[in-house]
Backbone as a printed PyTorch tensor [residue, N CA C, xyz], in Angstrom:
tensor([[[ 13.9990,  40.0120,  14.0010],
         [ 15.0230,  39.0020,  14.2050],
         [ 14.3480,  37.6430,  14.3580]],

        [[ 14.8290,  36.6690,  13.6160],
         [ 14.2820,  35.3270,  13.6620],
         [ 15.3330,  34.3720,  14.2030]],

        [[ 14.9050,  33.5200,  15.0730],
         [ 15.8050,  32.5120,  15.6260],
         [ 15.4700,  31.1870,  14.9690]],

        [[ 16.4680,  30.5960,  14.3400],
         [ 16.2840,  29.3140,  13.6910],
         [ 16.9320,  28.2290,  14.5250]],

        [[ 16.2880,  27.1020,  14.5530],
         [ 16.8700,  25.9530,  15.2240],
         [ 17.3210,  24.9690,  14.1610]],

        [[ 18.4640,  24.4220,  14.3860],
         [ 19.0340,  23.4760,  13.4380],
         [ 18.5350,  22.0720,  13.7530]],

        [[ 18.0970,  21.3690,  12.7190],
         [ 17.6580,  19.9930,  12.8860],
         [ 18.8980,  19.1130,  12.9200]],

        [[ 19.0880,  18.4160,  14.0300],
         [ 20.2790,  17.6040,  14.1890],
         [ 20.0910,  16.1770,  13.6870]],

        [[ 18.8930,  15.6770,  13.8670],
         [ 18.6470,  14.2860,  13.5060],
         [ 17.1600,  14.1060,  13.2510]],

        [[ 16.8430,  13.1100,  12.4580],
         [ 15.4480,  12.8080,  12.1770],
         [ 15.3040,  11.2970,  12.0870]],

        [[ 14.2880,  10.7940,  12.7490],
         [ 14.0720,   9.3510,  12.7670],
         [ 12.5720,   9.0810,  12.8120]],

        [[ 12.1200,   8.1510,  11.9950],
         [ 10.7170,   7.7490,  12.0390],
         [ 10.5130,   6.7900,  13.2080]],

        [[  9.4070,   6.9510,  13.9060],
         [  9.0130,   6.0130,  14.9610],
         [  7.5180,   5.7490,  14.8290]],

        [[  7.1120,   4.5960,  15.2720],
         [  5.6930,   4.2510,  15.2350],
         [  4.9980,   4.8140,  16.4710]],

        [[  3.6920,   4.8670,  16.4360],
         [  2.9240,   5.3300,  17.5950],
         [  3.1720,   4.4050,  18.7850]],

        [[  3.3430,   3.1270,  18.5250],
         [  3.6190,   2.1710,  19.6030],
         [  4.9460,   2.4750,  20.2900]],

        [[  5.9420,   2.8560,  19.5140],
         [  7.2320,   3.2210,  20.0950],
         [  7.1200,   4.5320,  20.8690]],

        [[  6.3310,   5.4560,  20.3570],
         [  6.0940,   6.7230,  21.0600],
         [  5.4010,   6.4510,  22.3940]],

        [[  4.4560,   5.5360,  22.3950],
         [  3.7480,   5.1800,  23.6280],
         [  4.7390,   4.6970,  24.6750]],

        [[  5.6760,   3.8670,  24.2680],
         [  6.6800,   3.3440,  25.1910],
         [  7.5750,   4.4690,  25.7260]],

        [[  7.9960,   5.3660,  24.8470],
         [  8.8290,   6.4920,  25.2730],
         [  8.0810,   7.4260,  26.2200]],

        [[  6.8160,   7.6880,  25.8970],
         [  6.0220,   8.5790,  26.7570],
         [  5.7160,   7.9420,  28.1060]],

        [[  5.6180,   6.6300,  28.1530],
         [  5.4010,   5.9410,  29.4310],
         [  6.5980,   6.1630,  30.3560]],

        [[  7.7990,   6.1780,  29.7790],
         [  9.0010,   6.4500,  30.5750],
         [  8.9850,   7.8780,  31.1150]],

        [[  8.6020,   8.8220,  30.2690],
         [  8.5230,  10.2220,  30.6950],
         [  7.4670,  10.3730,  31.7810]],

        [[  6.3400,   9.7160,  31.5980],
         [  5.2560,   9.7910,  32.5760],
         [  5.7090,   9.2270,  33.9250]],

        [[  6.4520,   8.1270,  33.9020],
         [  6.9490,   7.5290,  35.1390],
         [  7.9350,   8.4720,  35.8430]],

        [[  8.7910,   9.1350,  35.0770],
         [  9.7210,  10.1070,  35.6570],
         [  8.9780,  11.2500,  36.3320]],

        [[  7.9520,  11.7460,  35.6510],
         [  7.1660,  12.8600,  36.2100],
         [  6.3960,  12.4250,  37.4600]],

        [[  5.9040,  11.2080,  37.4590],
         [  5.1390,  10.7130,  38.6070],
         [  6.0440,  10.5160,  39.8290]],

        [[  7.3100,  10.2000,  39.5810],
         [  8.2510,   9.9760,  40.6810],
         [  8.6180,  11.2720,  41.3970]],

        [[  8.4920,  12.3960,  40.7350],
         [  8.8280,  13.6950,  41.3110],
         [  7.5360,  14.4580,  41.6070]],

        [[  7.1440,  14.5550,  42.8630],
         [  5.8660,  15.1970,  43.1970],
         [  5.8120,  16.6920,  42.8830]],

        [[  6.9680,  17.3300,  42.7260],
         [  6.9950,  18.7600,  42.4420],
         [  6.8300,  19.0800,  40.9610]],

        [[  6.9410,  18.0850,  40.1070],
         [  6.8190,  18.3150,  38.6620],
         [  5.4250,  17.9500,  38.1900]],

        [[  4.7630,  18.8980,  37.6130],
         [  3.4440,  18.6370,  37.0490],
         [  3.5760,  18.2030,  35.5960]],

        [[  2.5900,  17.4660,  35.1470],
         [  2.5700,  17.0600,  33.7510],
         [  1.8440,  18.1440,  32.9550]],

        [[  2.5140,  18.6710,  31.9510],
         [  1.9060,  19.7130,  31.1340],
         [  0.7500,  19.1350,  30.3320]],

        [[ -0.1560,  20.0100,  29.9610],
         [ -1.3420,  19.6240,  29.2020],
         [ -0.9670,  18.9050,  27.9130]],

        [[  0.0050,  19.4440,  27.1890],
         [  0.4070,  18.8590,  25.9080],
         [  0.9320,  17.4400,  26.0840]],

        [[  1.6960,  17.2260,  27.1520],
         [  2.2370,  15.8940,  27.4180],
         [  1.1100,  14.9260,  27.7650]],

        [[  0.1690,  15.3690,  28.5600],
         [ -0.9590,  14.5110,  28.9250],
         [ -1.7760,  14.1340,  27.6900]],

        [[ -1.9820,  15.0810,  26.7970],
         [ -2.7270,  14.7970,  25.5620],
         [ -1.9480,  13.8470,  24.6560]],

        [[ -0.6310,  14.0180,  24.5790],
         [  0.1990,  13.1300,  23.7630],
         [  0.1560,  11.7060,  24.3060]],

        [[  0.2070,  11.5520,  25.6070],
         [  0.1190,  10.2330,  26.2300],
         [ -1.2380,   9.6140,  25.9580]],

        [[ -2.2860,  10.3960,  26.0940],
         [ -3.6390,   9.9110,  25.8220],
         [ -3.7740,   9.4540,  24.3640]],

        [[ -3.2380,  10.2450,  23.4420],
         [ -3.2990,   9.9050,  22.0190],
         [ -2.5360,   8.6030,  21.7410]],

        [[ -1.3410,   8.4900,  22.2730],
         [ -0.5400,   7.2860,  22.0550],
         [ -1.2280,   6.0610,  22.6400]],

        [[ -1.8030,   6.1950,  23.8080],
         [ -2.5050,   5.0610,  24.4250],
         [ -3.7410,   4.6570,  23.6290]],

        [[ -4.3850,   5.6160,  23.0120],
         [ -5.6030,   5.3340,  22.2390],
         [ -5.2880,   4.6590,  20.9080]],

        [[ -4.2250,   5.0870,  20.2380],
         [ -3.9920,   4.6510,  18.8630],
         [ -2.8450,   3.6630,  18.6720]],

        [[ -2.1810,   3.2620,  19.7260],
         [ -1.1160,   2.2610,  19.6070],
         [ -1.7430,   0.8770,  19.7770]],

        [[ -1.8610,   0.1490,  18.6750],
         [ -2.5270,  -1.1400,  18.7060],
         [ -1.5540,  -2.3020,  18.8590]],

        [[ -0.3180,  -2.1260,  18.4560],
         [  0.7000,  -3.1680,  18.5490],
         [  1.7210,  -2.7850,  19.6110]],

        [[  2.5060,  -3.7550,  20.0340],
         [  3.6270,  -3.4620,  20.9080],
         [  4.7440,  -2.8150,  20.1050]],

        [[  5.6860,  -2.1860,  20.7920],
         [  6.7720,  -1.4760,  20.1090],
         [  7.6120,  -2.4230,  19.2530]],

        [[  7.9550,  -3.5770,  19.7890],
         [  8.7750,  -4.5260,  19.0310],
         [  8.0050,  -5.0910,  17.8390]],

        [[  6.7440,  -5.4020,  18.0770],
         [  5.9070,  -5.9530,  17.0020],
         [  5.7250,  -4.9190,  15.8770]],

        [[  5.5490,  -3.6630,  16.2530],
         [  5.3800,  -2.6240,  15.2280],
         [  6.6710,  -2.4430,  14.4270]],

        [[  7.8160,  -2.5530,  15.0810],
         [  9.0920,  -2.4210,  14.3730],
         [  9.3080,  -3.6060,  13.4280]],

        [[  8.8750,  -4.8040,  13.8350],
         [  8.9620,  -5.9780,  12.9530],
         [  8.0970,  -5.7840,  11.7080]],

        [[  6.9010,  -5.2370,  11.9060],
         [  6.0120,  -4.9830,  10.7770],
         [  6.6310,  -3.9610,   9.8210]],

        [[  7.2650,  -2.9350,  10.3580],
         [  7.9470,  -1.9580,   9.5110],
         [  9.0080,  -2.6580,   8.6720]],

        [[  9.7990,  -3.5130,   9.2940],
         [ 10.8560,  -4.2260,   8.5730],
         [ 10.2720,  -5.1120,   7.4740]],

        [[  9.1710,  -5.8050,   7.7790],
         [  8.5250,  -6.6470,   6.7680],
         [  8.0060,  -5.8140,   5.6010]],

        [[  7.4440,  -4.6560,   5.9040],
         [  6.9240,  -3.7830,   4.8470],
         [  8.0580,  -3.2070,   3.9990]],

        [[  9.1770,  -2.9070,   4.6250],
         [ 10.3100,  -2.3600,   3.8750],
         [ 10.9210,  -3.3880,   2.9330]],

        [[ 10.6660,  -4.6610,   3.1900],
         [ 11.1400,  -5.7110,   2.2890],
         [ 10.3490,  -5.7330,   0.9790]],

        [[  9.1750,  -5.1070,   0.9820],
         [  8.3750,  -5.0170,  -0.2310],
         [  8.8990,  -3.8740,  -1.0920]],

        [[  8.9790,  -4.1080,  -2.3660],
         [  9.5600,  -3.1500,  -3.3080],
         [  8.8060,  -1.8120,  -3.3600]],

        [[  7.4820,  -1.8630,  -3.2600],
         [  6.6790,  -0.6650,  -3.4710],
         [  6.4870,   0.1990,  -2.2240]],

        [[  7.0660,  -0.1870,  -1.0770],
         [  6.8560,   0.5560,   0.1700],
         [  8.1620,   1.2430,   0.5800]],

        [[  8.1060,   2.5770,   0.7140],
         [  9.2690,   3.3030,   1.2060],
         [  9.1570,   3.4630,   2.7250]],

        [[ 10.1790,   4.0510,   3.3350],
         [ 10.2270,   4.1270,   4.7970],
         [  9.0620,   4.9290,   5.3810]],

        [[  8.7860,   6.0760,   4.8060],
         [  7.6980,   6.9210,   5.3130],
         [  6.3590,   6.1970,   5.2290]],

        [[  6.1000,   5.5610,   4.1040],
         [  4.8400,   4.8320,   3.9310],
         [  4.7460,   3.6580,   4.9020]],

        [[  5.8600,   2.9790,   5.1380],
         [  5.8540,   1.8380,   6.0500],
         [  5.4180,   2.2640,   7.4530]],

        [[  5.9440,   3.3780,   7.9250],
         [  5.5770,   3.8440,   9.2540],
         [  4.1220,   4.2960,   9.3150]],

        [[  3.6390,   4.9270,   8.2510],
         [  2.2230,   5.3240,   8.2190],
         [  1.3130,   4.0990,   8.2200]],

        [[  1.6940,   3.0930,   7.4610],
         [  0.8940,   1.8600,   7.4010],
         [  0.8320,   1.2030,   8.7720]],

        [[  1.9570,   1.1430,   9.4550],
         [  1.9840,   0.5240,  10.7860],
         [  1.1230,   1.3130,  11.7660]],

        [[  1.1460,   2.6240,  11.6810],
         [  0.3350,   3.4400,  12.5860],
         [ -1.1550,   3.2910,  12.3030]],

        [[ -1.5140,   3.1570,  11.0230],
         [ -2.9300,   3.0890,  10.6510],
         [ -3.4960,   1.6690,  10.6450]],

        [[ -2.6500,   0.6830,  10.3570],
         [ -3.0830,  -0.7110,  10.1980],
         [ -4.3230,  -0.8020,   9.3050]],

        [[ -4.1910,  -0.4280,   8.0410],
         [ -5.3460,  -0.4330,   7.1380],
         [ -5.8970,  -1.8380,   6.9410]],

        [[ -7.2130,  -1.9170,   6.8100],
         [ -7.8750,  -3.2070,   6.6680],
         [ -8.3630,  -3.4770,   5.2570]],

        [[ -8.4240,  -2.4460,   4.4210],
         [ -8.8750,  -2.6560,   3.0450],
         [ -8.0940,  -1.7510,   2.0950]],

        [[ -8.3530,  -1.9370,   0.8110],
         [ -7.6130,  -1.1980,  -0.2160],
         [ -7.8030,   0.3110,  -0.1160]],

        [[ -9.0240,   0.7420,   0.1840],
         [ -9.2870,   2.1820,   0.2560],
         [ -8.4830,   2.8420,   1.3660]],

        [[ -8.4280,   2.2010,   2.5260],
         [ -7.6380,   2.7560,   3.6280],
         [ -6.1600,   2.7890,   3.2670]],

        [[ -5.6980,   1.7610,   2.5850],
         [ -4.2920,   1.6910,   2.1930],
         [ -3.9650,   2.7230,   1.1160]],

        [[ -4.8790,   2.9540,   0.1940],
         [ -4.6500,   3.9560,  -0.8620],
         [ -4.4220,   5.3440,  -0.2690]],

        [[ -5.0720,   5.6320,   0.8580],
         [ -4.9040,   6.9470,   1.4820],
         [ -3.4600,   7.1770,   1.9230]],

        [[ -2.7400,   6.1120,   2.2390],
         [ -1.3350,   6.2470,   2.6150],
         [ -0.5020,   6.6640,   1.4080]],

        [[ -0.8400,   6.1300,   0.2500],
         [ -0.0730,   6.4060,  -0.9580],
         [ -0.6260,   7.5780,  -1.7670]],

        [[ -1.6290,   8.2690,  -1.2580],
         [ -2.2480,   9.3780,  -1.9860],
         [ -1.2680,  10.5240,  -2.2100]],

        [[ -0.2920,  10.6770,  -1.3520],
         [  0.6850,  11.7700,  -1.4980],
         [  1.7100,  11.4890,  -2.5860]],

        [[  1.8470,  10.2500,  -2.9990],
         [  2.8630,   9.8720,  -3.9790],
         [  2.4550,  10.1890,  -5.4050]],

        [[  3.4060,  10.0940,  -6.2790],
         [  3.1520,  10.3760,  -7.6880],
         [  2.7310,   9.1360,  -8.4500]],

        [[  2.6720,   8.0450,  -7.7740],
         [  2.3040,   6.7930,  -8.4180],
         [  1.1740,   6.1390,  -7.6420]],

        [[  0.4680,   5.2700,  -8.2970],
         [ -0.5790,   4.5260,  -7.6020],
         [ -0.2840,   3.0430,  -7.7510]],

        [[ -0.6840,   2.2980,  -6.7780],
         [ -0.4340,   0.8640,  -6.7780],
         [ -1.6420,   0.1370,  -7.3460]],

        [[ -1.3910,  -0.9690,  -8.0180],
         [ -2.5180,  -1.7480,  -8.5370],
         [ -3.0520,  -2.6660,  -7.4350]],

        [[ -4.1190,  -3.3500,  -7.7260],
         [ -4.7930,  -4.1810,  -6.7320],
         [ -3.9270,  -5.2680,  -6.1440]],

        [[ -3.0980,  -5.9130,  -6.9760],
         [ -2.2380,  -6.9900,  -6.4800],
         [ -1.1900,  -6.4550,  -5.5070]],

        [[ -0.6300,  -5.2980,  -5.8020],
         [  0.3680,  -4.7010,  -4.9070],
         [ -0.2700,  -4.3020,  -3.5780]],

        [[ -1.4710,  -3.7380,  -3.6490],
         [ -2.1860,  -3.3720,  -2.4230],
         [ -2.5000,  -4.6070,  -1.5990]],

        [[ -2.9420,  -5.6750,  -2.2630],
         [ -3.2600,  -6.9150,  -1.5510],
         [ -2.0270,  -7.5160,  -0.8940]],

        [[ -0.8860,  -7.4180,  -1.5550],
         [  0.3610,  -7.9350,  -0.9850],
         [  0.6940,  -7.2060,   0.3210]],

        [[  0.5360,  -5.8940,   0.3110],
         [  0.7860,  -5.0970,   1.5210],
         [ -0.2280,  -5.4490,   2.6010]],

        [[ -1.4970,  -5.5580,   2.2220],
         [ -2.5450,  -5.8910,   3.1960],
         [ -2.3270,  -7.2650,   3.8120]],

        [[ -1.7860,  -8.1960,   3.0510],
         [ -1.5000,  -9.5260,   3.5850],
         [ -0.4150,  -9.4830,   4.6540]],

        [[  0.5790,  -8.6420,   4.4510],
         [  1.6310,  -8.4760,   5.4620],
         [  1.0470,  -7.8490,   6.7170]],

        [[  0.2170,  -6.8340,   6.5460],
         [ -0.3920,  -6.1600,   7.6950],
         [ -1.3110,  -7.1200,   8.4530]],

        [[ -2.0290,  -7.9720,   7.7280],
         [ -2.9780,  -8.8910,   8.3590],
         [ -2.2760,  -9.8840,   9.2920]],

        [[ -1.0260, -10.1740,   9.0500],
         [ -0.2770, -11.0780,   9.9370],
         [ -0.1080, -10.5020,  11.3420]],

        [[ -0.1290,  -9.1860,  11.4350],
         [  0.1150,  -8.5110,  12.7110],
         [ -1.1520,  -7.9380,  13.3530]],

        [[ -2.1340,  -7.6280,  12.5480],
         [ -3.3340,  -6.9680,  13.0750],
         [ -4.2860,  -7.9380,  13.7470]]])
């Protein structure tokens, strides 16, 4: 017998937004002395604190700016914001899953948008 769970909703979030959400959870857990923080939660908080380079609002603005570019879809925009690539090779890794490749000018256009925030 297999139990399936139904996916009710799906939303992309940046690591910076996750950091903010986990900070709220951490504060709730700290307020209750009887509740311990599970290992997985502690590791998730550590990961978010390590890799969130922008603030939540700033990361969401960058996503919006990237979505204004024709060649960037929603999934790629969130990956770019999380990685903040500094050169073409790092940026190409985001688009490696796609069926198309971007030329140098398109990559530079994306990198210029990212450079405004990084």
